[in-house]
C-alpha positions in Angstrom: 54.1 53.6 19.0 55.1 49.5 18.4 55.9 47.5 21.2 59.1 45.3 19.6 59.9 43.9 23.8 61.0 40.0 23.4 57.1 39.3 25.1 55.4 40.0 21.8 57.2 37.0 20.1 56.3 33.2 20.0 58.4 31.5 22.9 61.1 28.3 21.0 58.6 25.7 22.6 55.5 26.9 21.3 57.1 26.2 17.4 58.0 22.7 18.7 54.0 22.2 19.7 53.0 23.8 16.6 55.2 21.1 14.5 53.5 17.9 16.6 50.0 19.3 16.1 50.2 20.3 12.1 53.1 17.3 11.4 53.2 14.4 14.3 49.5 14.1 14.8 48.6 13.1 10.9 51.7 11.1 10.9 50.6 9.2 14.1 47.0 8.7 13.1 48.5 7.5 9.5 50.2 5.0 11.6 47.7 3.9 13.9 45.2 3.1 10.7 47.4 1.1 8.9 49.0 -0.9 11.8 49.0 -5.1 11.6 45.9 -6.1 13.1 45.2 -9.4 14.7 44.1 -12.2 12.6 40.2 -12.2 12.2 39.6 -9.0 14.0 37.6 -7.3 11.6 36.2 -10.2 9.8 32.9 -9.9 10.8 33.0 -6.6 9.7 34.5 -7.0 6.4 32.2 -10.0 5.7 29.2 -8.0 6.4 30.6 -4.9 4.1 31.0 -7.5 1.3 27.6 -9.5 1.6 26.0 -6.1 1.2 28.2 -4.8 -1.5 27.9 -7.7 -3.6 25.0 -8.8 -5.5 24.3 -12.5 -5.2 24.1 -14.7 -8.2 21.3 -16.4 -6.4 17.5 -15.3 -7.1 15.5 -13.1 -4.5 14.4 -14.8 -1.2 11.3 -16.8 -1.4 8.5 -15.3 0.2 6.1 -17.8 2.0 3.5 -17.3 4.7 4.7 -19.0 7.9 3.3 -19.1 11.4 3.8 -17.5 14.6 5.4 -19.3 17.9 2.9 -20.0 20.7 3.8 -17.9 23.1 2.2 -15.6 25.7 2.2 -12.3 25.0 4.7 -11.5 28.3 7.1 -14.0 26.9 7.2 -13.0 23.3 7.9 -9.3 24.3 10.9 -10.8 26.5 12.1 -12.9 23.5 11.7 -10.0 21.2 13.7 -7.7 23.8 16.6 -10.3 23.7 17.0 -9.7 19.7 19.4 -6.8 19.6 18.8 -4.2 17.0 21.1 -4.3 13.9 24.1 -1.9 14.3 24.6 -1.6 10.4 23.0 1.9 9.2 19.4 2.1 8.3 19.2 5.0 5.2 16.0 6.3 4.4 14.1 5.1 1.6 14.3 7.2 -1.9 11.0 9.1 -2.5 8.1 6.7 -4.5 6.4 8.8 -7.6 3.8 6.5 -8.9 4.1 6.8 -12.7 1.0 4.8 -14.1 -2.0 6.2 -15.4 -4.9 8.1 -13.5 -7.0 4.8 -13.1 -4.2 3.0 -11.6 -3.2 5.9 -9.5 -6.7 6.0 -8.1 -6.7 2.0 -7.7 -3.1 2.3 -5.9 -4.3 5.0 -4.1 -7.3 2.7 -2.3 -4.9 -0.1 -2.2 -2.3 1.5 -0.2 -5.1 3.0 2.3 -6.8 0.0 2.5 -3.6 -1.7 4.2 -2.7 1.1 6.2 -6.5 1.3 7.8 -7.1 -2.6 8.3 -3.4 -3.1 9.4 -2.6 0.1 11.6 -5.8 1.5 12.7 -6.5 4.9 12.5 -3.3 5.9 13.9 -1.5 8.2 11.0 1.7 7.3 12.1 1.7 3.6 12.0 -0.2 4.5 8.4 2.8 5.9 7.2 4.7 3.1 8.1 2.7 0.5 6.7 2.9 2.7 3.2 6.5 3.1 3.3 6.8 -1.2 3.5 4.1 -1.5 0.8 6.0 0.6 -1.0 9.5 -1.0 -0.2 8.4 -4.0 -1.2 6.9 -2.7 -4.8 10.7 -1.8 -5.6 11.9 -5.2 -4.2 12.3 -7.9 -6.9 11.1 -10.7 -4.4 7.6 -9.3 -4.8 4.7 -8.2 -7.0 5.3 -5.5 -9.3 2.3 -2.9 -8.6 0.7 -1.7 -5.5 -2.2 -3.7 -5.4 -0.3 -6.8 -6.2 1.6 -6.3 -3.6 -1.1 -5.4 -0.6 -3.3 -8.7 -1.7 -0.7 -11.2 -2.5 -2.1 -14.6 -1.4 -5.9 -12.9 -0.8 -7.0 -16.1 -2.9 -6.0 -18.3 0.2 -8.0 -18.5 3.6 -4.7 -18.6 5.1 -1.1 -17.5 4.1 -1.8 -13.9 2.5 0.5 -11.8 3.1 -1.8 -9.1 4.9 -4.0 -10.9 6.4 -6.8 -8.3 6.6 -7.3 -9.4 3.0 -8.1 -13.5 3.4 -9.6 -13.6 7.0 -13.0 -11.3 6.6 -11.4 -8.0 8.2 -12.8 -6.6 5.1 -16.3 -7.2 6.2 -15.7 -4.3 8.5 -16.7 -1.0 7.2 -14.3 2.2 8.7 -15.6 5.2 9.4 -15.8 7.8 6.4 -13.4 9.9 8.0 -10.8 7.3 8.7 -10.6 6.2 5.4 -10.1 9.4 3.5 -7.6 10.5 6.2 -5.9 7.0 4.9 -6.4 8.3 1.5 -4.5 11.1 2.0 -1.7 9.4 3.4 -1.5 7.2 0.7 -1.3 10.1 -2.0 1.0 12.1 -0.4 3.4 8.4 -0.1 2.6 7.8 -4.2 3.8 11.3 -4.6 7.1 11.0 -3.1 6.3 11.5 0.8 9.0 9.0 2.6 8.6 7.5 5.8 12.3 7.1 7.0 12.2 5.4 10.5 11.5 2.6 8.7 14.4 2.8 6.1 14.3 -0.3 3.6 12.1 -2.9 6.1 10.0 -5.3 4.2 8.3 -7.3 7.2 6.9 -5.7 10.6 5.3 -7.4 13.4 3.8 -6.0 16.8 5.9 -6.7 20.1 3.7 -9.6 21.6 4.2 -11.8 18.6 6.8 -13.6 17.9 6.9 -14.6 13.9 9.4 -18.0 13.1 11.5 -15.4 10.4 12.2 -12.9 13.4 15.5 -14.5 14.3 16.9 -14.4 10.6 16.2 -11.2 9.5 17.5 -7.6 10.9 15.7 -5.5 13.6 16.0 -2.1 12.6 13.6 -0.1 14.4 10.7 0.2 16.3 7.8 2.5 16.0 5.8 2.4 19.0 5.2 -1.4 20.0 6.3 -2.5 15.9 9.0 -3.8 15.1 10.7 -3.3 11.8 12.8 -5.8 9.8 14.8 -6.3 6.5 17.0 -9.3 5.1 20.0 -9.4 5.9 23.0 -9.2 2.5 22.7 -7.7 -0.2 18.8 -8.7 -0.5 18.4 -5.9 2.1 20.2 -3.0 1.1 19.8 0.0 -1.0 20.5 -1.3 -4.7 18.0 -4.2 -3.9 15.3 -1.7 -4.4 15.7 -0.5 -8.0 12.7 -2.5 -9.4 10.1 -0.6 -11.3 6.3 -1.6 -11.5 5.4 -2.5 -14.6 1.8 -2.9 -16.0 -1.4 -1.4 -14.8 -3.1 -1.7 -10.8 -5.3 -5.1 -10.8 -8.8 -4.5 -10.1 -9.6 -5.7 -6.2 -13.2 -6.3 -6.4 -12.9 -7.0 -2.5 -12.4 -3.4 -1.5 -15.0 -2.2 -4.2 -17.6 -1.0 -1.5 -14.3 1.4 -0.6 -13.2 2.2 -3.7 -14.6 3.9 -7.0 -12.0 2.8 -8.5 -12.7 -0.6 -7.9 -15.9 -0.8 -8.3 -15.6 -2.7 -12.1 -14.7 -5.5 -10.2 -18.4 -6.2 -10.0 -18.3 -6.3 -14.0 -16.7 -8.6 -16.5 -13.6 -8.1 -16.5 -12.0 -5.7 -19.5 -10.8 -8.9 -21.6 -14.0 -10.4 -21.1 -16.3 -10.4 -24.0 -16.9 -7.0 -25.2 -20.4 -5.5 -24.6 -21.7 -3.3 -27.2 -23.4 0.1 -26.9 -25.8 1.9 -28.8 -24.9 5.4 -29.7 -22.0 7.0 -29.8 -18.0 5.4 -29.1 -15.8 6.5 -26.8 -13.7 8.6 -28.2 -16.1 10.8 -29.9 -18.2 10.8 -27.0 -15.6 12.1 -24.9 -15.4 15.0 -28.2 -18.8 16.3 -27.0 -19.4 19.1 -25.3 -18.7 18.4 -21.7 -21.7 18.7 -18.8 -20.4 20.8 -15.6 -20.8 18.2 -12.9 -19.3 19.0 -9.3 -20.0 19.0 -5.6 -22.6 21.6 -6.5 -24.0 19.3 -8.7 -25.3 16.8 -6.0 -29.1 16.1 -5.9 -29.3 17.5 -9.3 -31.0 15.8 -12.4 -28.3 15.4 -15.2 -29.1 13.4 -18.5 -32.2 12.2 -17.1 -30.2 10.9 -13.6 -30.3 12.5 -10.3 -26.4 12.5 -8.5 -26.3 11.2 -5.3 -22.5 10.8 -4.8 -19.6 12.2 -7.0 -16.2 9.7 -6.9 -12.9 11.4 -5.1 -11.1 10.8 -8.4 -13.7 13.0 -10.2 -14.4 10.4 -12.9 -17.2 8.4 -10.5 -20.7 9.0 -10.4 -23.4 7.2 -8.3 -26.7 8.3 -9.6 -30.4 7.5 -8.8 -32.5 6.1 -12.3 -35.8 7.9 -13.0 -38.9 6.2 -11.8 -40.1 5.6 -15.1 -38.6 4.3 -18.3 -37.4 1.5 -19.7 -33.9 -0.6 -18.9 -33.1 -0.2 -22.6 -32.7 3.9 -22.2 -30.4 3.6 -19.4 -27.4 3.7 -21.5 -28.3 6.8 -23.1 -28.9 8.2 -20.2 -25.2 7.9 -19.1 -23.7 8.5 -22.4 -25.2 12.1 -22.0 -24.1 12.0 -18.3 -20.8 11.3 -19.4 -20.5 13.3 -22.1 -17.5 15.0 -23.1 -15.2 13.3 -20.4 -12.5 11.0 -21.4 -12.8 8.5 -18.8 -16.4 8.5 -16.7 -17.8 5.5 -14.3 -21.3 5.6 -13.7 -23.0 3.4 -11.1 -26.5 3.6 -11.2 -29.8 2.4 -8.6 -33.2 2.7 -8.8 -35.5 5.4 -7.4 -34.7 5.2 -3.4 -32.0 3.2 -3.1 -29.0 4.8 -4.2 -26.7 5.5 -2.0 -25.8 9.5 -0.6 -21.8 8.5 1.1 -19.2 6.3 0.5 -18.0 3.6 1.4 -20.4 1.6 0.3 -21.8 -1.1 2.0 -22.9 -5.0 0.9 -26.1 -4.4 0.6 -25.5 -1.3 -1.3 -23.4 -2.9 -4.1 -25.3 -5.8 -4.3 -28.7 -3.9 -5.2 -26.8 -1.7 -7.8 -29.2 -1.9 -11.2 -26.8 -0.5 -13.6 -23.2 0.1 -14.6 -21.4 2.2 -17.3 -17.7 3.0 -18.5 -16.1 4.1 -20.8 -12.2 5.3 -21.6 -11.5 7.0 -24.5 -7.4 6.1 -24.5 -8.3 2.7 -24.5 -11.6 2.7 -26.6 -13.6 0.7 -23.7 -17.3 1.0 -23.5 -19.3 -1.3 -21.6 -22.7 -1.2 -20.5 -24.1 -3.8 -17.8 -27.0 -4.6 -16.0 -28.2 -6.2 -12.7 -29.6 -9.7 -14.4 -31.4 -10.4 -10.7 -33.3 -7.5 -11.1 -33.1 -6.7 -15.0 -32.7 -10.0 -16.8 -31.0 -9.9 -20.5 -31.0 -11.9 -23.7 -27.0 -12.4 -22.8 -24.9 -13.0 -20.0 -22.1 -10.8 -21.4 -24.7 -8.2 -20.1 -25.0 -9.1 -16.8 -23.0 -7.8 -13.7 -20.7 -10.1 -11.8 -22.7 -11.5 -8.8 -20.7 -11.6 -5.6 -20.2 -13.7 -3.0 -21.5 -12.9 0.5 -18.9 -11.6 2.5 -19.2 -14.0 5.8 -17.8 -11.6 9.0 -15.4 -13.7 10.8 -14.7 -13.5 14.7 -11.6 -11.2 15.7 -9.4 -12.2 17.8 -9.0 -9.9 20.8 -5.4 -8.4 21.5 -4.4 -7.6 24.8 -4.8 -4.0 25.5 -7.5 -3.9 23.0 -8.7 -0.4 22.4 -12.2 -1.4 21.7 -11.7 0.9 18.2 -15.2 -0.2 16.0 -15.2 -0.6 12.4 -11.8 -1.0 12.0 -8.8 -3.6 12.3 -7.2 -3.0 15.3 -4.0 -1.4 15.9 -2.8 -4.5 17.7 -3.1 -6.3 14.7 -0.2 -4.7 13.1 2.1 -7.4 12.7 0.0 -9.2 9.9 2.6 -9.5 7.6 3.6 -13.0 8.0 6.4 -14.0 5.5 9.8 -15.5 5.7 13.4 -16.7 3.8 13.2 -20.1 2.7 15.4 -21.5 5.0 12.6 -21.6 7.9 11.6 -25.0 7.4 12.4 -26.4 10.1 10.3 -25.0 13.1 11.6 -25.4 16.7 9.6 -26.0 19.4 10.0 -23.1 21.1 12.3 -19.9 20.5 
């Protein structure tokens, strides 16, 4: 049975309520949004939006090294706390996927890993943040066009390099193998598209116990632990500004040769130098020969007349021990036998009893390297080089470049120093010292 009583029907008053909700409320909201505003009420936000959306006609900001204020840590922390975080959105950066050759990828990986480890210490969160800042810079037109170029920008100066571990002697300290491999894993992930979202499009950072001169002229966007991250104001700090693509190859960085087999060629003349002729098959013909099976199980075994002691992480670099007998003129032939069938191969050889057994290499191990061989079938490069301090050669083009001994500089002790050995202290995370061009005048205090 159906109940047809008046109580089952909506009251007339309810029709009025529904009409107000579905018609009156939208009209009221539209009227509020279109209401006249006092002059200048939204000028700040309009100017900010316009600045961030309009590409300026001026070139990117200059990247100049500057100094920190001479402030005690407590005063520096108080000053940093007084700078508010930006209220603008902090979108994550787009994934960065490295598009260079395998050789360039190996070099970029180790440059990025060195920046992570020496800047942040053996701390996975800090290392991810450093990696993201480096890749943000690679994409920004104000910085060099390669990963290694960004990390080692200004390395030729004793002061003023962008990451101070590259010019203050910190690289004289050798990190542990486990820490180095962890940093390399993080670098590989970052170059394969992993994004550390909290730092957004930051291109600058420092610890909270120092105050760089540029800190008040950039937008403070986030904090990761005790570290503060910044980006440029206006259009140059927005996602559209980070559209530059890496160009050219990754440069060789001799300073990290003992950490990276990909950079060990820095011991030799550059590829553009005088060619070193190698008797026997050329690189292309050699790559077409049957390949030797070489893997981790081959360590300690003799292959092509030399004993394998270290297999490089890139699978193309090999450290070997030369036989106690034989002449140095026969070493290229042994290296070619070892590298047969490989499109790219790099041999570093030591005399019997002095070959290293692990990475990274020490300075002494690099200095005592007796012979090096490299070929690349793609470019046709093939060269053999001797340590002429041990084995004099008829021409200097056959000699390895002699390294200048590294002088270890005293490391400043940071407040709350954790005493980590072999790596840069986490408290030294602030070492990117750059600023916009309008910071010429340096006040005596913040």
